[in-house]
N, C-alpha and C positions, 0 to 999 in steps of 0.2 A: 320290584324296585325297592331298595332300602329307603326308609324315611329320611336318612341322612345323605343319600346319594344325590348329587347335583343333577337335576333333570336336563335333558338336551333341549327340550322345548320349554320356553318360559310360559308358565301358567299360574293361576291363582294359588297362593299358599294354602295348604290344608290347615284349618284351624283345629287346635286340640285344647283339651282342658284336663286339669289334674284335680282329683279329689284326694286329699291327704298330703300334707306338706312335711312329712317326716323324712327319714334318711333317703328313701328312694325318690321321692318328689324333689328333694333338694338336689340330688345328683342329676336327675333328669333335667332340671332347669339349668344347671351349670353346663352340662354336656351340650344342651341345645344352644345356649348363649355363645359358647366357644365355637360353634359351627354353624350359626344361624344363616350366614351368607351363602352357605353351600347346602342348606337344608331345604327339603320340599314341604316342611310344615313349620308352624309357629305356635308357641304356647300363648293362648289368648286369655285363659281363665285358670284360676287356682281357687280351690275351696278347702278349708280345714275347719272342722266343727269345734276344735279345741284351741286353735291359735288364731288370734286376731291379726289384722294387717300389720300392726306395729311390732308384734312379737315375730311375725314372719320376716319383717325387715331386719330385726335384731339378729335372728338366726342366720340370715343370708350374710350379714356383715361380720358375724363373730364365730361362725362354726369353726371348730378346731381342725377339721379334716377337709372340708369342701371350701376352697378358697375362691372368693369373688373379688380379689384384690384390685383388679383392673377396672372394675365396674363401680359406678356410683349408683346408689339405690335410694330413692325418695318415695314418699307417700303423697299422693295427690287425690284427695277424696277417697274413692273406693279402688283406686289404681295403684299398683306397685309400678313405679317408673324406674326403669333401668337404663342408665346412660353408658354407652361404650366410649372408649378413648377416642375413636375415630368420629365421634359425633352422632353415631347411631342411637336411636331411642326406641325402647320397647315399653308399651303400656299394657299391663296385665291386670284384668279385672279380678279383684280379690274379694271373696266372700267367706262368711263365717257361719254357715248353716249346717244343720243336720242333713243327712243324705237326701231324703225325699223332698226337702224344701230348698235345695240348691236352685236359685232362680235362673241359671243359664243351662239347665239340663235341656238337651235337644238342640243346642246351638252349635257346639263343635262337631266336626265330622268324626274325630277320634276322641274317645274318652279314656283317660288313664285312671284306673282305680288303684290308688297307692296308699290308702288309709290302713290297710291290713285288717280292716274290720269286715270287708265284704269280699270274701274269697269264693263264695258260691255263686255260680252263674245266675241262678234264679234271682239272687239279690242284686245283681248288676243289670238285670233286664229293665230296671226303672230308667236307666240311661238311654236305652234304645228307642228314642222317639225323635221326631223332627229331622234335623240334619244328621244326627248321630247314627252312624252305620256300624261302628266297631267299638268294642270295649276291650281294653287290654288290662288284665289284672297283674299287678306286680308281685305276684306270689303264686304258689302252686294252687291249683283249683281242680278238685276231683271231677267236676262236671262241666268244665269249659269245653267248647267245641274242639279245641286243640291246644296243646302246649307247644309253643314255638320257642326254640332256643337258637340264637344266632351262632353260626359255626357248627351246628349239628343238623337241624332240619328246617332252617329258615326258608329254603326254597319251596317248602310245602305250603307256604302262606297262600291263602286264597281270599278274595274279597267276599266270598260266600260265608266265611267264618264270621260270626257275630260277636262271640265272647271268646277271647284268647287269653290263655295263661302265659305269662312270660317266665314262669318257673320261679324258683327261689334263687337267692344269691348262691347257694350251694350248687343247685342244678346248673346254673349258668357258668359257674367256675369249673365244674367237674366234667359235665357231659362233652363239651367240645374237645377237651383234653383226652378223655377216655376214648372218644370216637377216633381221634387221630392215632392213639396207641393201638387200638383194635385193628384199624386198617393197615398200620405199618407192621405190627408184630402179632396181633391176635390176643384177645383177652378171653380166658376161659371162665373166670369168675371175678367179681369185684365187690368190695365192701367199703363203704365210706362212713366214717364216724365224724359227727359234727358236734362241737362243743360251743354253745352260744354263751356269750358273756352276759351274765345276769347281774344287775347291780344289787 
């Protein structure tokens, strides 16, 4: 079942946490907020070792590309408080620690590693304790249990997988498209060139 699919049976929401509040973490938060009423999970924790809670709030309110216009965002102690137009309220515990000192490690069932610093499965094993059963790395990872790309091989997901790579932005953009072309017409060879914008 997709994390964003509405379950047929009402049950407790799956708690998740994010380490790294850069581009991927920001997109993930917005995507979840826009669909939270139909989602089977909730974002309960965010950590970033270089951005404090006030900077995180500033980014949410002022990012040029990811727009949170319909939400009000406040800081209350260690919580980011996000208010929806319909009166819904989300409190996300925000921390500013280096990886191994994150105080909520072991609390969420799913841990999103979005910092870009820890793309090796071994370095993500620190998260696999307590309640945490799955780590999803928002980048390519050569030693993850599996790379899962929605629209390509998402049906191969298994709860036995502990550390999953979500691939890169390029992998997620290209693979489903190439897979569709291959099934419809056939691909003999493929080459993809990526130019990253470096400031």
